N, C-alpha and C positions, 0 to 999 in steps of 0.2 A: 432554185439554187444552181449555181454554176461552179464547176471545179476547173481550176486552171493552174498552170505552173506559177510559182511565186515570182514576183518582180522585186528588184532592189528597193523600189519605193514602198513595198509592203513590209519591210523588215521591222520597222518600229511597231507597227500595228500587230504583227505576228508575235513579237516579243511580249507585248502587253496581253495578247490573247492567251499565250501559253502560260504566262505568270498567273493570270486570273483563273484559267481553267484548272491548273494544278494546285492553286491555293485552296480549292474546295475539294481536292481529291483525297481519298482515304490513304493512298500511298504516294508520297512525294518527298523528295529531298529539297524541294524549293529551288533547285538549280536547273530545271529542265530548259528554261529559256536561254540560259547561258550555255548549256550543252549544245543547243542548236547553233549558236554563234560559233562555237569551237568546231563543230562538224563542217560548217561552210568553208573553213580554211584547211580542212584535212584532205589527205590524198584520196580518201574514199568518197568524197562528196560528188554527187551526181545531180547537177542542177535540174535536169529534167524530171527528177524524182522527189522534188520538194514541191508539194502542192498545197493550195489553199481552197477552201470552200467559201464562196461569196454569196450573200443573200441580202437583197435590198440595199446594195451598196456597201455592206459591212462584211468584214471577214469573220466567219463563224466557226471555221475549222482549219486544221493544219495537219499535215503528215510529212514525215521525212524518212526516206530510205537512203542509207549509205552503204558502200561496199565493205564487206568483211570477208574473211577467208576461213575455210575449214582446212586444217592441216591434215593431210593424208600421207600414206606411205609413198604415193606417187607424186606428191607435191601439193601445192595450194589449190584449192577449189574456191572460186569466187562466188559469193552469194550476197544477199542484202541484209541489212540490219534495220529494223523498223523502230525508230525512236526519235521523237515522240509522236503519238497520235493524240490530238486533243480537239474538243468541241466546246464551244462556249457553254458554260454551265447551265444557263437557262434554256438551252436548246437541245440538251441531251435527251436521248430516247426517241429521236425523230428520224434516225437512219443516216445522219450526216457522217458519223464515223465510218459506218459500213460503206457508204458511197465513196468516201475518200480512199478507204482500203481497196475497194473494187477498182477504182480508177488507177490508183498507184500500181496495183498488181498487174493490171492489164498493160499499162505502159511498160512496166519492168519486163514482163514476159515478151512483149513485142521487141524489146531491146536485147533479148537473148538471155536474160537472167532466169535461173531455173528454180531458185528457192529463196525464202526469206526467213529470218530469225527475229525473235524479240524476247524481251523480258516483260511479262505482263500477267494479268489475271486470267487463269485458265477458264473461268466461268464465262468471261466475255469473249476471249479470242478463240475458244473452241468452235464457236458458231461460224467462224471464217476458215475452219479447217486446220487450225494450229493444234499441234500435239507436242508433248515434251520431246526435246531433241534426242533424248535417250531412246525413244521409241524407234528412231531411225538409225540407231547404232552410232550416234555421234556423242562423244564425251563432252560434257559441260565442264569447262576448265575455270569457271568462276566460283565464287563462294556463295552464289545465289542458289537456293534449293532447285533441284532439277525440274520440279513441276512448273516453275515459273519461266524457265528458259525453254522456249518453244520454237517450232519450225513449221513451215507450210511449203508444200511443193507448188511452184507456179506452173510447172508442166508435170503431168502425171508420171510418177516413177522417177522423178529427178534425183531423189535422194536414196534410191534403192541400192546403188552400188557404192555409195560414199560411206566410208568408214574413217573416222578421224576425230579430231578435237577442235572445239570451237572456243576461240578466245574473243571475248566481247570488248576488250579495251580498244580505244581508237588507234 
């Protein structure tokens, strides 16, 4: 398996991959593939942090990290929002998602980003160090239950001094 930055020529295949992967997901609104298209034209899009996993000449996984802010008394603190992460349904459980996360987080940390947020299943994401944002003293300003809005530090202690509110809208 090879993980690399997405290319424009991959967009159609990634659209199909995301649609197929989330069609078989327990939790999906069916719009994840359209969300990715919208994020590519947003201010928070970071091309270097949209990655694909390729195996045998086919795309088998995708991850996207976009910039978001935590509003603090001192001003905005930039972090990343992970959405979505997907792996082709027939290849789940083989470490592809974890490899994509590891590579994306390594690249993000090297670029100076200190933390990432997501909305996801705590049973899955806790193995990668994610915890509820409220554990870090950050207010979840969405209507999503706190246990699903999670954060991970890309650098140890990155969120220790951050107190504020997280808005997940684009």
